[in-house]
C-alpha positions as CSV (number, residue, x, y, z in Angstrom):
1,M,-76.4,-7.8,1.5
2,N,-77.0,-6.4,-2.2
3,L,-79.2,-8.2,-3.9
4,A,-78.4,-6.6,-7.4
5,I,-74.9,-7.1,-7.1
6,R,-75.4,-10.9,-6.3
7,D,-77.6,-11.6,-9.1
8,I,-75.1,-9.7,-11.5
9,K,-72.5,-12.3,-10.2
10,Y,-74.5,-15.4,-10.6
11,N,-75.5,-14.1,-14.5
12,L,-71.9,-12.1,-14.9
13,G,-71.3,-13.5,-18.5
14,R,-74.8,-12.3,-19.5
15,F,-74.8,-9.2,-17.9
16,S,-71.0,-8.3,-19.1
17,L,-72.1,-9.1,-23.0
18,T,-75.1,-7.1,-22.6
19,A,-73.1,-3.9,-21.1
20,V,-70.6,-4.3,-24.2
21,G,-73.5,-4.5,-26.7
22,L,-75.1,-1.4,-24.9
23,G,-71.8,0.1,-24.9
24,L,-71.1,0.4,-28.5
25,L,-74.8,1.6,-29.2
26,L,-74.2,4.3,-27.1
27,M,-70.9,4.9,-28.6
28,I,-72.2,5.2,-31.9
29,V,-74.6,8.0,-30.2
30,M,-71.8,9.9,-29.0
31,G,-70.0,9.4,-32.4
32,M,-73.1,11.0,-34.1
33,G,-72.7,14.0,-32.1
34,G,-69.0,14.1,-32.6
35,I,-69.2,14.2,-36.2
36,Y,-71.8,17.0,-36.6
37,K,-69.5,18.8,-33.9
38,G,-66.7,17.9,-36.2
39,I,-68.6,19.2,-39.4
40,E,-69.4,22.4,-37.6
41,E,-66.0,22.9,-36.7
42,D,-64.2,22.1,-39.9
43,A,-66.9,24.5,-41.8
44,T,-66.1,27.4,-39.9
45,L,-62.7,26.5,-39.2
46,L,-61.0,29.3,-42.1
47,I,-63.5,31.9,-40.9
48,D,-62.6,31.7,-37.0
49,R,-58.7,31.3,-38.3
50,L,-58.5,34.3,-40.7
51,D,-60.0,36.6,-38.1
52,S,-61.5,39.3,-40.8
53,D,-64.1,41.5,-39.6
54,L,-66.0,41.7,-43.2
55,W,-66.4,39.3,-46.2
56,I,-66.8,41.0,-49.5
57,V,-67.9,38.3,-52.0
58,Q,-69.9,38.6,-55.3
59,N,-73.1,40.5,-55.7
60,Q,-75.9,38.4,-54.7
61,T,-73.9,35.2,-53.4
62,R,-73.5,33.5,-49.8
63,G,-69.7,33.8,-50.0
64,P,-66.7,31.4,-51.0
65,F,-67.8,28.5,-48.9
66,A,-71.8,28.2,-49.1
67,E,-71.5,28.8,-53.2
68,L,-69.2,30.1,-56.0
69,S,-68.5,33.4,-55.6
70,R,-66.3,35.4,-58.3
71,L,-64.9,39.0,-57.6
72,S,-62.4,41.3,-59.6
73,P,-59.2,41.7,-57.7
74,S,-59.6,45.5,-58.0
75,V,-62.1,45.4,-55.3
76,E,-59.1,45.3,-52.8
77,D,-57.8,48.5,-53.8
78,R,-61.4,50.0,-53.5
79,A,-61.6,48.5,-50.0
80,Q,-58.6,50.0,-48.8
81,T,-59.9,53.5,-49.8
82,V,-62.9,53.3,-47.4
83,P,-62.7,55.1,-44.0
84,G,-61.9,53.0,-40.9
85,V,-60.2,50.1,-43.2
86,A,-57.2,49.0,-41.5
87,N,-56.2,46.3,-44.5
88,A,-57.5,44.2,-47.1
89,R,-56.4,41.3,-48.9
90,R,-57.6,39.0,-51.3
91,F,-58.5,35.1,-50.8
92,V,-59.1,32.3,-53.0
93,T,-60.3,28.8,-52.3
94,H,-61.1,25.9,-54.5
95,T,-60.7,22.0,-54.6
96,V,-58.7,19.7,-56.8
97,Q,-58.3,16.2,-57.1
98,R,-54.9,14.8,-58.4
99,E,-52.9,11.5,-58.3
100,H,-49.9,11.6,-56.2
101,L,-47.4,8.4,-55.9
102,G,-50.1,6.3,-57.5
103,R,-53.1,7.2,-55.2
104,P,-55.7,10.3,-55.7
105,I,-55.5,12.8,-53.3
106,R,-58.0,15.4,-52.9
107,I,-57.0,19.1,-51.6
108,S,-58.7,21.8,-50.8
109,I,-56.7,24.9,-52.1
110,V,-56.7,28.2,-50.1
111,G,-54.8,30.7,-51.7
112,L,-52.8,33.4,-49.1
113,S,-52.6,37.0,-49.9
114,W,-48.8,37.1,-50.2
115,P,-46.8,39.0,-48.8
116,M,-49.1,40.4,-46.5
117,D,-50.3,36.5,-45.2
118,Q,-47.4,34.3,-44.9
119,G,-49.5,31.5,-42.9
120,D,-48.0,32.8,-39.7
121,W,-51.2,31.9,-38.0
122,L,-51.7,28.2,-39.3
123,P,-51.3,25.5,-36.7
124,I,-48.1,24.2,-38.0
125,I,-46.8,20.9,-36.0
126,S,-43.6,20.7,-38.3
127,G,-41.9,23.0,-40.9
128,R,-42.6,26.6,-41.5
129,P,-45.1,28.7,-43.3
130,L,-44.3,30.2,-46.7
131,R,-41.4,32.5,-47.5
132,Q,-41.4,32.5,-51.2
133,G,-44.0,34.2,-53.6
134,H,-44.1,30.7,-55.9
135,F,-43.9,26.9,-55.5
136,E,-44.2,26.6,-51.7
137,M,-47.0,24.9,-50.1
138,V,-48.4,24.2,-46.3
139,A,-50.4,21.1,-46.0
140,D,-52.9,19.6,-43.8
141,R,-51.5,16.2,-42.2
142,T,-54.4,14.3,-43.6
143,L,-53.1,14.7,-46.8
144,G,-50.4,12.3,-46.2
145,L,-47.8,14.7,-47.5
146,A,-44.0,15.0,-45.8
147,I,-41.8,17.9,-45.3
148,G,-40.1,18.4,-48.9
149,Q,-42.5,16.2,-50.8
150,Q,-43.1,17.6,-54.1
151,V,-46.8,17.4,-55.4
152,R,-47.6,18.7,-59.3
153,L,-50.6,20.7,-59.7
154,G,-51.3,22.1,-62.9
155,K,-47.9,22.9,-64.9
156,D,-45.8,23.6,-61.8
157,I,-44.5,21.4,-59.1
158,Y,-44.9,22.7,-55.3
159,R,-42.7,21.5,-52.3
160,V,-44.2,21.0,-49.1
161,V,-42.7,23.3,-46.3
162,G,-44.9,22.8,-43.7
163,V,-47.7,20.5,-41.9
164,T,-50.9,21.9,-40.0
165,A,-53.2,20.2,-38.1
166,N,-56.9,19.6,-38.3
167,M,-56.9,22.2,-41.0
168,I,-60.1,20.5,-42.6
169,S,-62.5,21.9,-45.4
170,S,-66.0,21.7,-44.8
171,G,-66.3,18.8,-47.5
172,G,-63.7,16.7,-45.3
173,D,-60.6,17.5,-47.8
174,G,-57.7,18.5,-45.9
175,L,-56.2,22.1,-46.7
176,A,-53.6,23.0,-48.4
177,F,-51.9,26.9,-48.5
178,L,-50.5,28.5,-51.4
179,T,-49.9,32.0,-52.3
180,I,-52.5,33.3,-54.1
181,A,-50.6,33.7,-57.5
182,D,-50.0,30.2,-57.3
183,A,-53.6,29.3,-56.2
184,L,-55.1,31.0,-59.4
185,A,-52.2,29.3,-61.4
186,V,-53.7,26.3,-60.4
187,Q,-57.5,27.1,-60.6
188,F,-57.3,28.5,-64.2
189,D,-54.6,26.0,-65.3
190,S,-55.6,24.3,-68.9
191,V,-53.7,21.9,-71.0
192,G,-51.5,23.3,-74.4
193,E,-54.4,22.1,-76.9
194,A,-57.3,24.3,-74.7
195,T,-55.0,27.1,-74.7
196,R,-54.1,26.7,-78.5
197,L,-57.9,26.1,-79.3
198,E,-58.9,29.5,-77.2
199,R,-56.4,31.8,-78.9
200,A,-57.4,30.9,-82.4
201,A,-61.1,31.2,-81.5
202,R,-60.1,34.3,-80.1
203,R,-57.9,35.3,-83.2
204,N,-61.2,34.2,-85.6
205,H,-63.3,36.3,-83.6
206,A,-61.4,39.2,-83.8
207,A,-60.7,39.3,-87.5
208,D,-64.1,39.8,-88.2
209,T,-64.4,43.2,-86.3
210,D,-64.3,46.6,-87.6
211,F,-61.8,47.6,-85.2
212,V,-58.9,44.8,-86.6
213,L,-59.8,45.5,-90.1
214,S,-59.1,48.8,-89.7
215,Q,-55.5,48.2,-88.0
216,P,-54.6,44.5,-89.1
217,R,-51.5,44.4,-86.6
218,M,-53.7,44.6,-83.9
219,L,-54.8,40.9,-84.6
220,E,-51.1,39.8,-83.3
221,R,-52.1,40.7,-79.7
222,A,-54.8,37.9,-80.0
223,D,-52.2,35.3,-79.5
224,L,-50.7,36.6,-76.4
225,P,-51.4,35.1,-73.2
226,A,-54.9,36.1,-71.5
227,H,-53.4,38.1,-68.8
228,M,-51.2,40.3,-71.4
229,I,-54.1,41.3,-73.1
230,P,-55.5,44.9,-71.6
231,A,-59.1,44.1,-72.6
232,I,-59.3,41.0,-70.8
233,G,-59.2,41.3,-66.8
234,S,-57.2,39.8,-64.1
235,P,-58.3,36.1,-62.8
236,V,-60.8,36.4,-60.5
237,V,-61.0,35.6,-56.4
238,S,-63.2,34.3,-54.2
239,A,-63.4,37.1,-51.7
240,I,-61.8,40.2,-50.0
241,L,-61.0,40.0,-46.3
242,V,-61.2,43.3,-44.5
243,N,-60.1,44.3,-41.2
244,L,-60.8,47.6,-39.4
245,K,-59.0,49.9,-37.5
246,P,-59.5,49.7,-33.7
247,S,-63.1,51.4,-32.5
248,V,-64.3,51.7,-36.0
249,D,-68.0,51.1,-36.4
250,T,-68.2,47.7,-38.0
251,E,-72.0,48.7,-39.5
252,K,-71.1,51.9,-40.8
253,V,-68.0,50.8,-43.2
254,K,-70.5,47.6,-44.0
255,S,-73.2,49.8,-45.1
256,I,-70.8,52.0,-47.2
257,I,-69.5,48.8,-49.1
258,D,-72.8,47.5,-49.2
259,G,-73.4,50.5,-51.5
260,W,-71.4,48.9,-54.1
261,A,-73.6,47.5,-56.9
262,D,-71.1,44.4,-57.4
263,V,-70.5,43.3,-54.4
264,T,-72.2,41.8,-51.2
265,V,-70.4,42.1,-47.9
266,Y,-70.9,40.1,-44.6
267,T,-69.5,39.9,-41.2
268,A,-67.5,37.3,-39.7
269,E,-70.7,36.1,-37.8
270,E,-73.0,36.3,-40.7
271,Q,-70.8,34.5,-42.9
272,R,-70.5,31.9,-39.9
273,Q,-74.4,31.6,-39.5
274,L,-74.5,31.3,-43.7
275,L,-72.3,28.1,-43.5
276,L,-74.4,26.3,-40.4
277,Q,-77.8,27.6,-42.1
278,G,-76.8,26.3,-45.5
279,P,-74.6,23.3,-46.3
280,V,-74.1,22.1,-42.7
281,D,-77.9,22.5,-41.8
282,R,-79.0,19.5,-43.8
283,A,-75.9,17.3,-42.2
284,R,-77.2,18.5,-38.7
285,R,-80.8,17.5,-39.3
286,Q,-79.9,14.1,-40.6
287,I,-77.5,13.3,-37.7
288,G,-79.9,14.6,-35.4
289,L,-82.7,12.4,-36.6
290,F,-79.9,9.3,-36.6
291,R,-79.5,10.3,-32.5
292,V,-83.0,10.2,-31.9
293,L,-83.8,7.0,-33.2
294,L,-80.6,5.4,-31.6
295,V,-81.5,6.7,-28.3
296,A,-85.2,5.4,-29.0
297,I,-83.5,2.2,-29.8
298,S,-81.3,2.0,-26.8
299,A,-84.3,2.7,-24.5
300,I,-86.4,-0.4,-26.2
301,I,-83.5,-2.7,-26.2
302,M,-82.5,-2.0,-22.4
303,S,-86.4,-2.1,-21.6
304,L,-86.5,-5.8,-23.0
305,I,-83.5,-6.8,-21.3
306,L,-84.3,-5.8,-18.0
307,Y,-87.8,-7.2,-18.4
308,T,-86.1,-10.6,-19.6
309,M,-83.7,-10.5,-16.5
310,T,-86.9,-9.9,-14.2
311,L,-88.9,-12.9,-15.8
312,D,-85.6,-14.9,-15.4
313,K,-86.0,-13.8,-11.2
314,I,-89.8,-14.2,-10.9
315,H,-89.5,-17.4,-9.0
316,D,-86.4,-15.6,-6.5
317,I,-88.6,-12.6,-6.6
318,A,-91.8,-15.1,-5.3
319,L,-89.6,-16.0,-2.7
320,L,-88.7,-12.9,-1.5
321,K,-92.0,-11.8,-1.1
322,L,-92.9,-14.9,0.6
323,M,-90.1,-14.3,3.2
324,G,-91.6,-10.8,3.9
325,A,-89.4,-8.7,1.6
326,K,-90.9,-5.0,0.9
327,N,-92.3,-4.0,-2.6
328,R,-88.9,-1.2,-2.2
329,V,-86.7,-3.8,-1.9
330,I,-87.9,-5.7,-5.1
331,T,-88.2,-2.2,-7.0
332,G,-84.5,-1.2,-5.5
333,L,-83.0,-4.7,-7.3
334,V,-84.4,-3.7,-10.6
335,L,-83.7,-0.3,-10.3
336,Q,-79.6,-0.9,-9.3
337,E,-79.3,-3.3,-12.3
338,A,-80.5,-1.0,-14.6
339,F,-78.2,2.1,-13.5
340,L,-75.2,-0.5,-13.1
341,L,-75.9,-1.6,-16.7
342,G,-76.5,2.1,-17.8
343,G,-73.2,3.0,-16.3
344,I,-71.0,0.4,-17.2
345,A,-72.3,0.7,-21.0
346,Y,-71.9,4.6,-20.7
347,I,-67.9,4.0,-19.4
348,L,-67.3,1.3,-22.3
349,A,-68.8,3.6,-24.9
350,Y,-66.6,6.4,-23.7
351,F,-63.2,4.7,-23.6
352,I,-64.1,2.6,-26.7
353,G,-64.9,5.8,-28.6
354,K,-61.7,7.4,-27.4
355,Q,-59.7,4.6,-29.0
356,L,-61.5,4.5,-32.4
357,F,-62.7,8.0,-33.3
358,P,-59.5,9.2,-34.5
359,F,-59.4,6.7,-37.1
360,F,-62.8,8.0,-38.5
361,P,-62.9,9.4,-41.7
362,R,-64.1,12.9,-40.5
363,R,-63.1,14.7,-37.8
364,V,-65.2,13.5,-34.3
365,I,-65.0,15.9,-31.6
366,V,-66.7,14.9,-28.4
367,T,-67.0,18.0,-26.0
368,T,-68.0,18.0,-22.3
369,D,-71.5,19.3,-22.8
370,M,-72.0,16.3,-25.3
371,L,-71.0,13.8,-22.4
372,V,-73.2,15.7,-19.9
373,W,-76.0,15.0,-22.2
374,L,-75.6,11.6,-23.0
375,A,-75.2,10.9,-19.4
376,F,-78.5,12.4,-18.7
377,A,-80.1,10.5,-21.6
378,V,-78.7,7.2,-20.2
379,A,-80.2,8.1,-16.5
380,V,-83.6,8.8,-18.6
381,I,-83.2,5.2,-20.8
382,C,-82.4,3.3,-17.3
383,V,-85.6,4.9,-15.6
384,I,-87.8,4.1,-18.7
385,G,-86.3,0.9,-19.3
386,C,-86.9,-0.9,-16.2
387,S,-90.2,0.4,-15.7
388,L,-91.1,-2.7,-17.3
389,G,-89.3,-4.9,-14.9
390,V,-90.8,-2.9,-11.9
391,R,-94.1,-3.7,-12.9
392,K,-93.7,-7.1,-13.6
393,A,-91.7,-7.3,-10.1
394,M,-94.7,-6.0,-8.1
395,G,-97.2,-8.2,-9.9
396,V,-95.6,-11.3,-8.7
397,N,-97.7,-13.6,-6.3
398,P,-95.4,-14.9,-3.5
399,N,-97.7,-18.3,-3.9
400,E,-95.8,-18.7,-7.5
401,V,-92.8,-19.9,-5.3
402,L,-95.1,-23.2,-4.4
403,S,-95.8,-23.6,-7.9
């Protein structure tokens, strides 16, 4: 005869509600860990997917994800000449928020180095990669854009030709992939009045220079678009991605590029760690603190529940002792109830979380290691939680049954 099972059947309603409540609490603990893992995966997603050996960014910056990086496109040509470099390509990323079909849509735009990179490496679930140099877009499904839909970005309209899965930025925004020319056009787009004022200011400034006074016809060039004026450089990019030839020493190539005064170069792993130790670190510490607090709260709640359940059985425990039951039988009763409560709560947490996590705004990734850690934590909580109940049960006087 299992006393714990019989006692649970006798108090089935209360035990079930307690298990559900504790299961929801453990689900939140599991979800907190899954949210952090999701943030980490999203932050390093592009670094892993782009598969670049070196990242060249603006001097004394930490790269295009941790902070703003502005780099001249000419660095791409310089990188191509370094011994050991297989190829170099430009990279652009920025975030925009626009109105689409009456709702706000926030897009993290990534510029692919067309035609070298057409997005064939993207995890496309429907549609195709980019096949034209302009006005095509591959968007993540979290943006709610379907194949064939058109989105106005800047002065141009872009057609969605592909939809990806789980391509999210570190800020939680869905990624959209355009050619680098289109990405730069969106980034540096300005309204007509702002362009007119810029050209007027440029003309006024040029009119006061000695060079223009000696050659008045040069003033006509001030009204040209910025990209057509030789003195004004091309639009800047966020980074230059470098892939090395097989068997080439990465550190040797990195040391050569490090000698350039206008850039800083990182390996892919260094870029990854900069993200994890920078923007993601604060979220990690905050979520970690919440997890510790929730585990502590779970232990306290379970202790109180098991202590209350033990108090309700004081008369029964006294009767068992009067009948000659040993202490280990009484201890086993409390321990078995604690582990049954913890086990059922753990199973409920897993299955409820599996149904609810896909609806969370941020991606929740629950790994096997996380489940093992939580199972161990639940076992420890059960042992600690039942200690008060065991102590109370051991102190019960058999004569209390007669009172």
